[in-house]
N, C-alpha and C positions, 0 to 999 in steps of 0.2 A: 624446350625444357631448359631451365636455368640451373646450372651446376653450382652448388654452394662452394664458396671459397674455403679452402682448408687453412686453418690457423696453425702455424708451427707451435708446438707446445713449448712454453717457456720453462726450461729446467732451472732449478735454483736450489740453494742450500740455505738453511737458516739456523740461527742459534740465539740464545739470550745470555748476556753476561750476568754475573751475580748482582750487579748494580741495577739491573732492569733494562738495560739497553738492548733492544731487539735488533738483530742484524740479518740482512738478507743478501745473498750473493748470487749473481747470475753470470755465467761464463759465456762469452761470445768473442772468439778470436778472429773474426772476419776482418776486423780493422784494429790497428794497434792503439786504440784509445780506451779510456775507462771513464765512466760517469759515476760520481759519488753524490748521493742525495741524503740529506739529513732532515727528516720531517719531525717537527715538534707539534704535539697535539695541543696547540693553542692558537686560537684565532680571536676575532673581535667579540665573539659571543662569550668568551671566558673572562671578559674584563669587568672591573667594577663599573657600574653604570655612571658613576661620577668621575670616572677616569677613562673615558673611551679614547681609542686610538693607540693604546699601549702596544698591542700586538704588532700593528703596522710600524709604530715607532721603533720597536726592537729590530724589525727587519732592517732598518737603516742603521741603528746604533751598533748592531753586531759587526759592522764593517769598520768600526772605529779602531779596532786593534785589540790587543790583549797584553798581558804582562810581558810576553816575549815577542810580540809582533808590533812594530812601530805603528803609531796612529795613521790610519788611512792607507796602509800598504797592502791590504788584502788583494786588491785588483792588480797592483803592480807585480806582486809575487807570483800570482797565477799566470798572468799574461806573459811574464818573462820566461815562464816555463812552457810556453806554447799552448796555454789553455784559456778557457773562458769560464766565467762564473756569474751567478746571479742569485736572486732570492725572490720569494713571493709570499703574500699573505692573503688568506681568505677568511671567511667567517669562522672556519673550523680548524685551520692549521696554518703553520708557517714553515716554509721549506727553503733550504739553502742547498746549492749544488755547484759542483765544479765538473768540467769536462776537460780531461788532460790526456797527453800521451801516456800510454799504459806504464811506462817506466817512471812516471811521476805520481803514481797512486799514493805512495807514502806521504807525499806533500799534502795531498788533499785531506788525508786522515789527521795529519799533524795540525793543519789549519782548523779543521772542525773540532778537534779535541781542545784546542786552545780556546775556541769560541765557547765551547760548553763549560770548560773548567774555570777560566778566569778572563772573561772578556772585560774590556774597559767600560765599566758602567760608572763613569765619573762625571763631575760637573761640566768639564770642558766638552765632552762628547754629547751630553744631554743638551747643553746650550746650543751647540753647533747644529744638531739634528732638529731641534725645535724649529729653528729658522728655516731649515731646508724643507721640513714637512709643511710648515705654514705657507710657504711659497707654492708647494705642490697642491695644497688644498685650494689655493686661489686659482691655480692654473686648471685644475680638474673640475672643481665645483662651480667656478664663476666664469672662467674664460672659454672653456670648451662647450660648444653648443649642445644642449640637451643633456649633458653629462651629470647635471645635478639630480637626475632621476635616481642616482645611487644613494642619495640622501632622502629624497622626497618620497620614493616608493616604499622603502622598508619601514619608515616611521609610521606609515598608514596601514601597511599590510600586516605588520607584526606588533600590534599595540602592547602586548604583554610579554614580549620575549626579547632577549638581548639582540636578536637579529635586526631589531628596529634601528640600531645605530649603524651608520656607515663605517666601513672598514677603516677609512682614513681618520675617523674620529672627530673630536672637537678640539679646536685650537685653545679654547678657554680651559678645557680639562688638562691639556698638556702644559699650559702655562701655570696652572694652579698646583701641579704635581711637584712633590719634593724629590730630591735625589734618593732619599730613603725609600720612597714608594717605587721608584724605578728598580732599585736594587732588590727590593722584596719580590717584585714581579719576576726578575731574573732568577732568583733563588727558588721560586716556586715552579716555574715552567721550563726553564732551560736546564733540565736535569736528565740524566740518562734514562730514568724510569718513566719519562714523558716523551721519549724520542724513539724513532726508528731510523736506523742507518741502512741504506740500500745501495749496493755497489754493483754495477753491470758493465761488462766489457771484457777486454783482453786481460784476464786475471788467472792466477793459480789459486784454487780454493784453499789449500793448506797454508800457503804463504800469506794470503790475504787475511785469513782468520788470525794468524799469528800477529800480523801488523795491527789489526783491529784491537786485539787483546793488549798489545803493547801500549797503544795510545789511549784506550778508553777504560781499561779494567780498573784503574786506580781512581777514577773519578767517582766521588761518593754519590750514592743515591740521594735523591731529594727527600726531605722529611716532611714537607708541607703538602697538604692535600690540594691539588689543583681544583679551581672552581669549575664545576660542570652544571650548567643551568638545568634544574629538574622542573621544567615548566612545559605544560602542554600548550602548544600554540593555539591561541584563541581564534576560531574561525569568525570572520565578520558576519554579522546577522543582517546587514543591508549594504548596498553598494555605497562606496565612498567616492565622491567626485570632487575634484579640486582643480584649480587653475594655477599654473606656474608661469610667471613672466620671466623670459630669458633673453639673452643676447642672440636672438635667432631672426631669420628672415621668413622662414616658412613655418606655419603652425604644425604641431605634431600631437599625436595621441598615444599614450602609454596605457595598456591594460595589464594589471597584475593579478595573478591568481595564486592561491596556495597550492603547493604540491606536498605529497607525503615525504617522509624522511628517506635518506640514502638507503638503497638496498630494498626498499619496499617493491613488491612485484609490479605495482602500477607505474613505477618510474620508467620502465622500459617501453611501455606503450606510450607514455607521455613524451618520451624522447623521440619516438618514431612519429608521433603526432606533430611535434614541432617541425620535423623535417618535411612532413607532408604539407603543412601549412606554408612554411617559409624557409626553404633551403634552395636558393638559386632561382633563376628566372623561369624555370619550368614548374615551380611549386604552385599550389592552388591559390594562395592568397596573392602572390605576385601576379599571377595571370589575371585574377579578378580585379585587383585594386590598381595595379600599375599598367598592365597591358590593355585590358578591356575597357573598364570604366575610366581609367586615367585619373582616378581620384587621389592617388598617391604617387610620389616620385621615388619612394623607398619604403620597404616594409621588411621587418625582421621579427622572427619569433625564436625564443630559446628558453630551455629549462635550466634553471640554476639549482643543481642538485646539492642539498645541504644535509648535514648530519641530523638535525632535529626537525626538518621540514623545509622544503625548498620553495622556489618562486618560479612560476611560468609567466614569461613576459612576452607581450606582443607590442611592437612599436610600428607606427606608420607615420610618415611625414607627408603632409598634404600638398597636393599640387596647387599651383597658383589659382586663386579664385574659388577654391573648394572650401565650403564651410566645414569646420572641424567636427560638428555634430553629424554631418552627412558622412564624413569619413568613419567616425565611430560606428555609425549605424551600418555602414557597408562591411566593416569588420565583423560585426555581430551577425550579419546575414550569411557571411561565409561560414562562421562558426556554427550557425543554426543548420546549415546544409550538412555539415559533417555529423552533427548530433542526430540529425534525422535520417540521413542516408548512409552514414559510415563511409567506407572506402571499398572500391572494387578490388578483385583479386590481382588484376594486372598492376594497378597502382601500388598495392600492398607489396607485391613481389619486388617492385622497383625500390621501395623503401628498404626492404631487407637487404637488397643488393648494395644500396648506398651505405648502410650501416656496416655490413660485412667488409666493404672496401675500407671504410674509415678505421675500423678496429684492427684489421689485418695490416694495412699499410702503416697505421700508427705505431705498430711495434717494430718498425724498421730502423729505429735508432735506439742505442743503448741508453741515451739520456731519458727518453720516454719510458723505457722499460724500468729503469731504476726508480722513477717517480711512481709509476703505476704499481709496482710491487709494494712500495711503502704505503701507498693509499689503500691498496687491497688489504694489507695487514691491519691497518688502523681502523678502517671504516666498513669493510665488507666481510669481516669474519675470518680472514686469512689470506696469505699471499696468493694462494691458488685461484682466487677470484679472477686473476689476470687471464687464466686459462678457461674459465667457465662463463665469463661475461657474454661472449658471443652466443653461446647456447641459450642463455637467458633471453636474448633478443629474438632468437629463432623460435622460441616457445610462444611468442606473442602471436595472436590470431587477429584477422581483420576485424572481428567484432569487438576485440579489446580496444581498438582505436576509437570506435564509436562510444564504447562504455566510459572510457576515461574522459572523453570530451564532454559527455553528459555529466559525469560525476564531479569533475574539477573545474571546468570552465563555466562556472555558475555566475551569472550577472548579479545575483543577490548577495554574493560574498566576495566581491572583487573591488579593486581600486582602479579608478580611471583618472588619469592625469592629463589635462589639456595644457599643452605648451603653446604659449602665445608670445609674439614679440613684445618687448618692453614698451614699444611705441603704442601698443594697444591698451596699455594699462590706464584705467580711469582713475583720475585723482579727484577726491572729494573737494568741493568748494567749501571753505570754512563758513560756518554760520555767522551772520552779522549780528 
């Protein structure tokens, strides 16, 4: 009999300032560090379709400095105080975080309040970051093998929704944008009533709340309504197949399927399904494609959980001499087996154990806790989702795995991208 892992309940306190900033505090004095996360509810889906890439652009631009912080000094200030910092952009949000010794908590609050109140959104910063991001686009989309799927898959899977644009955006859109457009984006989205501040670590609740109020209370609430796409994602009515020629040696196949929105009951079974199919060398698809038939040298499956409707992605890289259509058919055969036979109780229990370990061990750092609390509040109905998520996985039954495989992994409404080496590209001979 397998004993379920116990998850320590994450205790927290939360409050909302008059300007709309929601604040979540979690005390953990086991180590003298503190993690500060500031999540803005803005990602690539909130952009003007003629100005894609703004959310990711701002992730870079917000390190340029502020009225009181010299240009480019964010990293130097935090690192000289013994800390680390970074940021990230998704389709749904942008997050900034610092991990510092707990006696430097006030520094992180000062830096984030500066970023929110009067960041440097000027021509020098815009021009600098344009070039940085265009170089990043080249490195990610053109030079890294297979990575252009980040652009090629969404544009086909989300034909009527802003998710069709890659997070990194378009160089042409960024070049065409004016300084005033960047400033307007900042005024619309980088405001307290579009943000969640989450702090976890060695803190005192009363003192931390006082510091938060000191640095953030006087920042005015935003007056512009952030764009939230009110578009039901259009399910494809037939399979979309395409070829992408890339700087690769081995062909690959990408299968993309639509998933329901964040928090939908089916997302938990889909997450477990992805683990069952492709999570390590003991997973079903790895055993069948890599070990047994040796049709693939690598295979990966992962669900991309998104606010309006996610993406379930399967990738396999072909072995030498294997026809890519044979590999695609082999993937389909594995999926057909799951749809027909489901999963036995022993394999299912293994999946639950893996997920329990991931979730429980994932809460071992205050940095993770601070970000999960913020995301729980913004996307899952409240901060306490951090404490209930494991139970939602435990409610999944073996038959649910079979049901979601049948419901969502439908060949008639998917995108299949075949990646071939550029050397295989046929060039048409001009007509004489």
